[in-house]
VOBA-1610 file (N, C-alpha, C; in pm, whole numbers, padded with zeros to 5 digits, always signed):
BEGIN
Unk+11005+10481+12360Unk+11011+10378+12262Unk+10946+10251+12317Unk+10863+10192+12239Unk+10796+10072+12281Unk+10889+09951+12274Unk+10874+09862+12374Unk+10950+09737+12372Unk+10887+09637+12279Unk+10953+09520+12266Unk+10905+09418+12174Unk+10764+09369+12208Unk+10736+09358+12340Unk+10598+09314+12376Unk+10492+09415+12334Unk+10521+09547+12358Unk+10426+09649+12315Unk+10410+09655+12165Unk+10522+09642+12095Unk+10515+09640+11948Unk+10434+09525+11896Unk+10451+09409+11953Unk+10372+09290+11908Unk+10227+09308+11940Unk+10195+09366+12056Unk+10053+09396+12090Unk+09993+09495+11995Unk+10070+09602+11963Unk+10022+09702+11865Unk+09998+09636+11730Unk+10089+09550+11685Unk+10074+09483+11558Unk+09944+09402+11557Unk+09917+09330+11661Unk+09798+09249+11674Unk+09675+09338+11670Unk+09674+09445+11746Unk+09561+09537+11745Unk+09541+09607+11612Unk+09650+09646+11545Unk+09636+09707+11415Unk+09582+09607+11314Unk+09628+09486+11314Unk+09577+09384+11224Unk+09426+09358+11249Unk+09386+09358+11376Unk+09244+09341+11410Unk+09159+09459+11366Unk+09219+09576+11346Unk+09147+09693+11297Unk+09151+09700+11144Unk+09226+09611+11073Unk+09226+09614+10931Unk+09359+09660+10867Unk+09461+09687+10946Unk+09592+09734+10892Unk+09675+09613+10851Unk+09776+09640+10765Unk+09866+09534+10726Unk+09967+09512+10837Unk+10027+09390+10839Unk+10127+09360+10944Unk+10248+09451+10937Unk+10278+09505+10821Unk+10398+09586+10803Unk+10383+09728+10857Unk+10260+09770+10890Unk+10238+09911+10924Unk+10325+09960+11040Unk+10342+09881+11141Unk+10418+09922+11256Unk+10569+09941+11224Unk+10617+09873+11127Unk+10759+09881+11091Unk+10783+09987+10981Unk+10682+10023+10903Unk+10701+10111+10788Unk+10612+10236+10793Unk+10569+10277+10912Unk+10477+10392+10923Unk+10541+10520+10875Unk+10458+10610+10823Unk+10500+10741+10773Unk+10489+10843+10887Unk+10572+10948+10889Unk+10568+11043+10997Unk+10436+11122+11003Unk+10372+11145+10890Unk+10243+11215+10887Unk+10146+11131+10803Unk+10020+11137+10843Unk+09919+11057+10772Unk+09796+11142+10749Unk+09716+11095+10654Unk+09584+11152+10630Unk+09484+11046+10669Unk+09389+11081+10755Unk+09292+10986+10801Unk+09154+11017+10747Unk+09082+10914+10709Unk+08944+10927+10655Unk+08843+10886+10760Unk+08738+10960+10776Unk+08639+10927+10874Unk+08545+10817+10819Unk+08534+10710+10890Unk+08444+10598+10857Unk+08317+10598+10939Unk+08312+10687+11038Unk+08201+10701+11129Unk+08177+10851+11140Unk+08053+10898+11128Unk+08030+11043+11140Unk+08063+11091+11282Unk+08099+11219+11288Unk+08127+11284+11414Unk+08005+11375+11444Unk+07960+11375+11571Unk+07844+11450+11608Unk+07878+11563+11710Unk+07799+11670+11707Unk+07812+11775+11804Unk+07737+11731+11932Unk+07746+11808+12040Unk+07674+11777+12162Unk+07522+11786+12142Unk+07478+11857+12036Unk+07336+11869+12006Unk+07288+11752+11923Unk+07374+11663+11884Unk+07337+11547+11806Unk+07338+11570+11654Unk+07388+11686+11611Unk+07400+11714+11467Unk+07533+11664+11416Unk+07534+11617+11292Unk+07660+11567+11232Unk+07751+11688+11210Unk+07878+11677+11266Unk+07977+11784+11246Unk+08073+11750+11136Unk+08104+11615+11122Unk+08187+11572+11013Unk+08128+11445+10953Unk+08111+11449+10823Unk+08050+11337+10751Unk+08144+11222+10727Unk+08088+11104+10698Unk+08171+10989+10659Unk+08247+11032+10532Unk+08375+11002+10527Unk+08458+11038+10409Unk+08537+11163+10426Unk+08502+11248+10529Unk+08581+11366+10549Unk+08724+11328+10593Unk+08817+11416+10566Unk+08957+11381+10589Unk+09020+11475+10692Unk+09112+11420+10763Unk+09196+11498+10857Unk+09339+11476+10813Unk+09403+11578+10766Unk+09538+11567+10708Unk+09646+11607+10809Unk+09766+11554+10791Unk+09879+11600+10869Unk+09884+11549+11012Unk+09816+11440+11042Unk+09820+11387+11177Unk+09938+11298+11192Unk+09986+11269+11317Unk+10095+11176+11336Unk+10065+11041+11278Unk+10166+10979+11217Unk+10145+10848+11153Unk+10194+10733+11241Unk+10242+10764+11360Unk+10295+10655+11444Unk+10184+10557+11484Unk+10220+10431+11497Unk+10121+10326+11519Unk+10029+10346+11639Unk+10083+10391+11753Unk+09996+10409+11869Unk+09887+10516+11846Unk+09923+10627+11778Unk+09828+10729+11753Unk+09725+10680+11653Unk+09766+10619+11543Unk+09674+10572+11441Unk+09582+10462+11501Unk+09633+10381+11585Unk+09550+10278+11650Unk+09442+10340+11739Unk+09478+10448+11814Unk+09376+10514+11895Unk+09267+10574+11806Unk+09308+10630+11693Unk+09209+10691+11599Unk+09124+10588+11531Unk+09185+10470+11499Unk+09107+10367+11436Unk+08993+10317+11527Unk+09015+10321+11655Unk+08909+10276+11749Unk+08791+10372+11745Unk+08807+10492+11696Unk+08692+10588+11687Unk+08651+10614+11542Unk+08699+10530+11451Unk+08649+10533+11313Unk+08729+10616+11214Unk+08856+10642+11244Unk+08944+10714+11152Unk+09054+10620+11101Unk+09061+10605+10968Unk+09159+10513+10909Unk+09231+10583+10793Unk+09353+10534+10755Unk+09429+10596+10646Unk+09381+10553+10506Unk+09266+10488+10495Unk+09208+10455+10366Unk+09066+10504+10360Unk+09015+10527+10237Unk+08882+10582+10218Unk+08778+10475+10260Unk+08665+10523+10314Unk+08560+10429+10343Unk+08492+10379+10211Unk+08460+10248+10206Unk+08402+10194+10087Unk+08335+10065+10123Unk+08266+10005+10024Unk+08201+09877+10048Unk+08299+09762+10061Unk+08426+09781+10018Unk+08529+09683+10037Unk+08597+09690+10178Unk+08577+09797+10250Unk+08638+09814+10377Unk+08570+09718+10476Unk+08650+09662+10566Unk+08597+09566+10658Unk+08588+09617+10804Unk+08591+09753+10820Unk+08571+09807+10954Unk+08422+09794+10990Unk+08397+09799+11119Unk+08261+09778+11167Unk+08162+09882+11116Unk+08210+10007+11093Unk+08121+10112+11045Unk+08089+10094+10896Unk+08186+10056+10816Unk+08159+10035+10672Unk+08075+09908+10653Unk+08096+09806+10732Unk+08014+09683+10722Unk+07865+09719+10752Unk+07843+09808+10847Unk+07705+09846+10884Unk+07641+09946+10787Unk+07715+09997+10692Unk+07666+10097+10599Unk+07598+10036+10479Unk+07491+10092+10433Unk+07420+10044+10315Unk+07478+10117+10197Unk+07583+10063+10136Unk+07654+10127+10027Unk+07573+10135+09898Unk+07465+10061+09889Unk+07384+10069+09767Unk+07304+10200+09762Unk+07284+10263+09877Unk+07208+10386+09879Unk+07288+10511+09844Unk+07404+10524+09910Unk+07485+10643+09892Unk+07631+10621+09923Unk+07721+10657+09835Unk+07865+10650+09859Unk+07904+10780+09932Unk+08005+10777+10016Unk+08046+10900+10086Unk+08101+10998+09986Unk+08073+11124+10007Unk+08115+11229+09917Unk+08247+11284+09965Unk+08322+11353+09870Unk+08445+11418+09909Unk+08408+11524+10011Unk+08493+11541+10106Unk+08463+11639+10215Unk+08574+11738+10234Unk+08555+11835+10322Unk+08650+11937+10354Unk+08765+11877+10434Unk+08886+11925+10404Unk+09004+11875+10480Unk+09016+11958+10607Unk+09038+11886+10719Unk+09069+11956+10844Unk+09210+11909+10888Unk+09283+12000+10948Unk+09417+11967+10993Unk+09423+11967+11144Unk+09467+11855+11201Unk+09481+11841+11344Unk+09620+11881+11377Unk+09636+11996+11438Unk+09767+12048+11474Unk+09814+12003+11612Unk+09729+11925+11681Unk+09769+11877+11811Unk+09750+11982+11918Unk+09775+11943+12040Unk+09765+12036+12152Unk+09900+12065+12208Unk+09925+12196+12233Unk+10055+12236+12289Unk+10056+12229+12444Unk+09939+12187+12502Unk+09934+12186+12648Unk+09993+12058+12706Unk+10026+11962+12621Unk+10088+11840+12672Unk+09990+11737+12724Unk+09860+11764+12714Unk+09759+11670+12759Unk+09747+11553+12666Unk+09712+11439+12722Unk+09695+11318+12638Unk+09549+11292+12618
//
């Protein structure tokens, strides 16, 4: 369990990533995250497009904050989004399309 100092730091980081101040107090046990930045293979090919979703991931603030740092958020990417990847996107050309759902079941090995 995080102490008050860690919770306040998480709140600040979440707000800086675009989350509401209430998120840390009212988070849901499971979340669906939308990709705001494409994911690439080691060969440089796109493996997951902007707008693809990952369902059933943990909704706790520290997990969601780690994912927000790599471009995964619980809201759809759009021209109203203020994340650095959506700001850099030319939304006049192409809106993200609906994508295939992937489910992150986590690792049973206990690695972080």
